[in-house]
N, C-alpha and C positions, 0 to 999 in steps of 0.2 A: 160355887167356885169364886174365889176372889178375882176381880177384874174380868170376869166372863160376862159378855153381853149376850144373853140368850133371847134373841128375838128373831122374828121372821125376816129372812133376807129380802132386801129391796133391790129391784132393778128398774132404773129409770122412774123411780117414785111409785112403782106398782108393787103390790104384795106378790109373793110367789104364786098364790092362787090366781090373782088377776092376770098376771103375766102368762101363766100356763093357759088360762081360758082364752086370752087373746090369741095365743099361738095356735090353738086348735080351732079357732073361730066357732066357739060354742054358741049354738042356737037355742040353748035351754037356760033357764034361770039357775043361779048358783045353788039354791036349796034343792032343786030336783036332781042336779048332778051330784051334789054332796050325799044325798040319800042313796043313790046307786053306788057311789064310791064306798059308802059305809057297808053296804051289802057285800061288795066285792071283798073288802077287808075283814068281814066277819069270818071268812074261811081262813083258818090259821096258816094254810099253805100259801096264802097271798100276802102275808104281812111284810115280806121283804121286796115286793114289787114296788118300784119307785113311783113317787107321787105323779109325775107327768104321764107315765104310762097308765096309771089307774084313771086319771082324768080322761085320757083318750079311750080307754076301755068303757068307761061309763057313758061317754058321749056316743060311742058306737052302739052300745046296748040300747040307749034311748032312741037311736035311729033305726032300731029293729034288727041290727046285725047280731048273729050268733057269735058270741065272744069266747066260747069255750076253748077253742084251739088257741086263740090269742093269749088267753090266761095261761095255758100250758106252756106256750112259747116263752112268755115273760118269766115264768117260774124257772124254766131251763136256763134262761139268760142270767138270772140272778145266781143260780148255782155255778154257772161258768165263771162269772166274775169272782165269786167266792173262792173257787178252786185256783184261779189265777193269782189272787191275792195270797192264798196260802203258800203257793210255790215261791212267791217273791220273798216271803218271810222265812 
C-alpha cells in the first residue's frame, strides 16, 4: 500500500514483544517462550488469540500450569468479540 508503514508498533522505545514480556515479568528467555507460543499457534483454533494472551499462556505453561481451560476461555473471548463486531456492522 502506498504510504503504509508496516512495522512493529513501538511503545516507549520497546518492541511489542519486549513490552509484553516486561508486562508479564517473564522469567524465561525469549527463544524458549517463542517456541511454546509457536506450539500454541500450531492449533488452527488458536490463531485468533491475541499476542499478549499467547505470551501469558506460554509463560504459564513453562511454569507448569495446565493451560487447557485458559486456551478454551481465550477462544471463547475471541468469538464474543467477533460477534459484537458483527452486530455493530
